[in-house]
C-alpha positions in Angstrom: 150.3 168.7 41.3 153.7 168.6 43.0 155.3 166.8 45.9 156.0 168.5 49.2 159.5 169.3 48.2 158.4 171.0 45.0 159.1 168.1 42.7 156.5 167.0 40.2 155.1 163.4 40.2 156.9 162.7 36.9 160.2 163.9 38.1 159.8 161.9 41.3 159.0 158.7 39.4 162.1 159.2 37.1 164.3 159.6 40.1 162.8 156.7 42.1 162.0 154.1 39.5 165.6 152.6 39.3 166.0 152.2 43.1 162.5 150.8 43.4 163.1 148.4 40.5 166.3 147.1 42.0 164.7 146.7 45.4 161.8 144.8 43.9 164.1 142.4 42.1 166.1 141.8 45.2 163.0 141.1 47.3 161.6 138.8 44.7 164.8 136.9 44.4 165.1 136.6 48.2 161.5 135.4 48.4 162.0 132.8 45.7 165.2 131.5 47.4 163.4 131.3 50.7 160.5 129.3 49.3 162.9 127.1 47.2 165.2 126.3 50.2 162.4 126.1 52.8 161.9 122.9 54.7 158.7 121.0 54.3 158.4 120.5 58.0 159.6 122.4 61.1 159.7 122.3 64.8 160.4 119.5 67.3 160.8 115.9 65.8 161.0 117.4 62.3 163.0 115.4 59.8 164.3 118.8 58.5 165.3 120.2 61.9 169.0 120.2 63.0 168.1 121.4 66.5 168.7 119.0 69.4 165.0 118.1 69.5 164.8 117.6 65.7 165.2 114.4 63.8 167.3 115.3 60.8 170.0 112.8 61.8 167.5 110.0 61.8 166.1 111.1 58.4 169.6 111.1 57.0 170.3 107.6 58.5 167.1 106.3 56.9 168.0 107.8 53.5 171.5 106.2 53.7 169.7 102.8 54.1 167.7 103.4 50.9 164.5 104.6 52.7 162.8 107.5 50.9 161.6 110.0 53.6 158.9 112.5 52.7 158.3 115.1 55.4 154.9 116.8 55.4 152.5 118.8 57.5 149.5 118.3 55.2 146.8 115.9 56.3 146.1 114.9 52.7 149.5 113.2 52.6 148.6 111.0 55.6 145.1 110.1 54.2 146.3 109.2 50.7 146.8 105.7 49.4 149.4 104.1 51.6 149.5 100.5 50.5 153.1 99.1 50.6 154.3 102.2 52.5 155.0 103.3 56.1 153.7 106.3 57.9 155.1 107.9 61.0 152.9 110.5 62.8 154.7 112.9 65.1 153.6 114.1 68.5 152.8 117.7 67.6 149.4 119.1 66.5 145.9 117.7 67.0 143.5 115.7 64.9 139.9 114.9 65.5 138.4 111.4 65.4 137.3 111.8 61.7 140.9 112.6 60.7 142.2 109.5 62.5 139.6 107.4 60.8 140.6 108.7 57.4 144.2 107.8 58.2 143.1 104.3 59.3 141.3 103.8 56.0 144.3 104.7 53.8 145.7 101.1 53.8 149.1 101.9 55.3 151.1 98.7 55.8 153.0 100.1 58.8 152.1 103.1 61.0 154.3 104.4 63.7 152.6 106.6 66.3 155.0 108.8 68.3 153.5 109.8 71.7 150.0 109.4 70.4 146.8 110.6 72.1 144.0 108.5 73.4 141.9 109.2 70.4 144.7 108.0 68.0 145.1 104.8 70.0 141.3 104.1 70.0 141.2 104.2 66.2 144.6 102.8 65.2 145.8 100.7 68.1 142.8 99.4 70.1 143.8 97.8 73.4 146.7 100.1 73.9 146.1 102.7 76.6 148.2 105.5 78.2 149.2 104.6 81.8 149.5 108.2 82.9 153.1 107.4 84.1 156.4 108.6 82.7 159.8 107.2 83.1 163.1 109.1 83.5 165.7 108.9 80.9 167.9 105.8 81.4 169.3 102.8 79.5 166.9 99.8 79.4 167.0 96.3 78.0 164.3 95.5 75.4 162.6 92.9 77.7 160.6 91.6 74.7 160.9 89.4 71.6 160.4 92.2 69.1 163.2 91.6 66.4 163.7 95.4 66.0 164.3 95.8 69.8 166.4 92.6 70.1 168.8 93.7 67.4 169.1 97.2 68.9 169.8 96.0 72.4 169.8 98.6 75.2 168.3 102.0 74.4 168.0 105.2 76.2 164.3 105.7 76.7 162.1 108.2 78.6 158.7 109.8 78.5 155.1 108.6 78.7 154.3 104.9 78.9 151.5 102.7 77.7 149.8 99.4 78.6 149.6 96.7 76.0 147.0 94.0 75.3 148.0 90.3 75.7 148.8 89.7 72.0 151.1 92.8 71.7 154.8 93.0 71.9 155.7 95.5 74.7 159.3 96.6 75.1 161.5 98.9 77.1 159.4 98.9 80.3 158.5 96.9 83.3 155.8 94.8 81.8 153.0 97.3 82.7 154.5 100.6 81.7 156.1 100.3 78.3 157.6 102.9 75.9 157.5 100.8 72.7 154.6 98.6 71.8 153.8 96.7 68.5 150.3 95.5 67.7 148.9 93.8 64.6 145.5 95.3 63.8 143.3 95.6 60.7 145.9 93.8 58.6 148.7 96.3 59.4 151.5 96.8 61.8 151.2 99.6 64.3 154.0 100.7 66.6 153.3 103.0 69.6 156.4 104.9 70.6 156.3 107.0 73.8 160.1 107.7 74.0 160.4 110.7 71.6 163.8 111.8 72.7 165.4 108.5 71.7 165.0 109.3 68.0 166.1 113.0 68.2 169.4 114.5 67.1 170.5 114.8 70.8 170.2 111.1 71.7 170.3 109.2 68.4 174.0 108.2 68.9 173.4 106.9 72.5 173.2 103.2 73.2 171.3 101.3 70.5 169.0 104.2 69.8 170.0 104.5 66.1 169.6 100.8 65.5 166.2 100.8 67.2 165.0 103.7 65.1 166.3 102.2 61.9 164.7 98.8 62.6 161.3 100.4 63.5 161.1 103.0 60.8 163.0 101.3 58.0 160.6 98.5 57.3 159.6 99.9 53.9 161.4 101.8 51.2 158.9 104.6 51.3 158.3 106.5 54.6 155.9 109.4 55.0 156.9 111.6 58.0 153.7 113.5 59.0 153.7 116.2 61.6 150.1 117.3 62.2 150.5 120.9 63.3 147.6 122.9 61.9 144.5 120.8 62.3 141.7 121.7 64.6 142.4 121.1 68.3 141.0 118.0 70.0 139.9 117.4 73.6 143.2 116.0 74.9 145.7 117.6 72.5 147.5 120.8 72.9 146.4 123.8 70.9 147.9 124.1 67.4 149.8 127.3 66.3 147.6 129.9 64.7 150.2 131.2 62.2 151.3 128.9 59.4 155.1 128.6 58.8 154.8 130.1 55.3 154.1 133.5 57.0 157.6 133.7 58.3 159.0 133.6 54.8 156.9 136.6 53.9 158.0 138.4 57.1 161.6 137.7 56.3 161.2 139.1 52.8 159.5 142.2 54.0 162.2 142.7 56.6 164.8 142.4 53.9 163.0 144.9 51.8 162.9 147.4 54.7 166.6 146.9 55.2 167.4 147.6 51.5 165.3 150.7 51.5 166.9 151.9 54.7 170.4 151.4 53.3 169.4 153.2 50.1 167.9 156.1 51.9 170.8 156.4 54.2 173.4 156.5 51.4 171.5 158.7 48.9 172.9 162.0 50.4 176.5 160.8 50.2 179.2 161.3 52.8 179.5 164.5 54.8 181.4 167.2 52.9 183.6 169.7 54.8 182.7 173.2 53.7 185.4 175.9 53.8 184.5 179.1 55.6 184.3 182.1 53.3 185.9 184.4 55.8 188.3 183.9 58.7 187.7 186.4 61.5 190.7 187.0 63.8 190.2 187.2 67.6 191.4 190.8 67.6 188.8 191.9 65.2 186.1 190.1 67.2 187.3 191.9 70.4 187.4 195.3 68.6 183.9 194.8 67.2 182.5 193.9 70.6 184.2 197.0 72.1 182.5 199.2 69.4 179.1 197.7 70.4 179.7 198.5 74.1 180.7 202.0 73.2 177.7 202.6 70.9 175.3 201.4 73.6 177.3 203.2 76.4 177.6 199.9 78.3 180.5 200.9 80.4 179.4 198.6 83.2 179.6 195.5 81.0 182.9 196.6 79.5 184.3 197.1 83.0 183.1 193.7 84.0 184.7 192.1 81.0 188.0 193.9 81.7 188.0 192.9 85.4 187.2 189.3 84.7 190.0 189.1 82.2 192.4 190.6 84.7 191.2 188.3 87.5 191.8 185.3 85.3 195.4 186.3 84.7 196.0 187.0 88.4 194.6 183.7 89.5 196.6 181.8 86.9 199.9 183.7 87.8 199.5 183.3 91.5 197.8 179.9 91.4 194.7 181.2 93.2 191.6 179.0 93.0 188.9 180.4 90.8 186.3 180.3 93.5 188.4 182.2 96.1 186.7 185.0 98.0 187.5 188.5 96.8 189.2 189.4 100.1 191.5 186.3 100.0 192.4 187.1 96.3 193.2 190.8 97.1 195.3 189.8 100.1 197.3 187.4 98.1 197.9 189.8 95.2 198.7 192.7 97.6 201.3 190.5 99.5 203.0 189.6 96.3 202.9 193.0 94.5 203.3 195.3 97.5 200.1 197.3 96.6 197.6 198.7 99.0 194.8 196.1 99.5 192.1 198.8 99.6 193.2 200.2 96.3 193.4 196.7 94.8 189.9 195.9 96.0 188.6 199.1 94.4 190.4 198.3 91.2 189.2 194.8 90.9 185.8 194.9 92.5 184.9 198.6 92.6 181.9 200.5 91.1 181.5 200.7 87.4 183.2 203.7 85.7 181.0 206.8 85.3 182.5 208.1 82.1 184.6 206.9 79.1 187.6 208.5 80.7 187.2 206.5 83.9 186.8 203.3 81.8 190.0 204.1 79.9 191.7 204.7 83.3 190.4 201.4 84.6 191.7 199.6 81.5 195.1 201.2 81.9 195.4 200.3 85.6 194.3 196.7 85.1 196.8 196.4 82.3 199.6 197.7 84.5 198.6 195.3 87.2 198.7 192.3 84.9 202.0 193.4 83.5 203.4 193.4 87.0 202.2 189.9 87.3 204.0 188.8 84.2 207.1 190.8 85.0 207.3 191.3 88.8 
């Protein structure tokens, strides 16, 4: 059995095994590096994202204040034992009622709900309801006695608002539409935050946003940052992405492998080599050879056309006559400058093809004399 180019399978393997081995090692190393350096979360409000809508700056601020931040997209991390710890749940993704109940039963001391859905509020913050209104981004006073808000002072808030029960602390609103609400329920503290942009990289440095975020999220030394992105969709939540983020690492590794193979295949033939011609054929030899072909085939008409075209080119160049000039105009110009009879010139330059070899030789001679007159008038 042989390959299409006539090479055996064994020979092909011996030639390709080293490039394939090198490519495999590079792809494996790239894949390992991608997995090792990959962030545990991604997308908006992610503690690993440096984009304007990410929260990497807030995560770094919390770590500087001795708060251990654990970013995750796994539901099991939010439903595990949470006694003595804090949990923040981001706005992305969707959870069903059973998932929220599992989170509620995990004994978290402090839960921060960022732009929560109605289902999340029913389970974790009963009495808090979405108002259906939103407020534009602007600086607002706390308007409440919540210590975290009082210490922060004014903050830039925006987004959906919520109504609070009578025993709750409602801040940064007008008393009815509030963007930050704290309630005490089931022996834990639950904060409802509608102003997502306040804690993002783009706005954290504005007003007292950083102080507000640090006071709300830094209540415990251990903070689990949960972004529910791949759970089943709920009734009032947006659809979750269908492709997990790990797929992109595999796609990058495959793309890198294709690039390596393309570079290898593109360089395997080496640079272009200039090949010296074995024989140099002079123009005179080419002309003589063509003349022999015309003579052998008795193509006196073609030979005459070639001779006349060459003579016309010389005449047009010498007398600066346009190439597309009419024959009558060209003959008149040449006759005026050489003193020849226009009728004889027309016959010489545009006449019938010669009937014999002697006539062809005579035509060649007359054309040569005419062009000599042009060069040496």
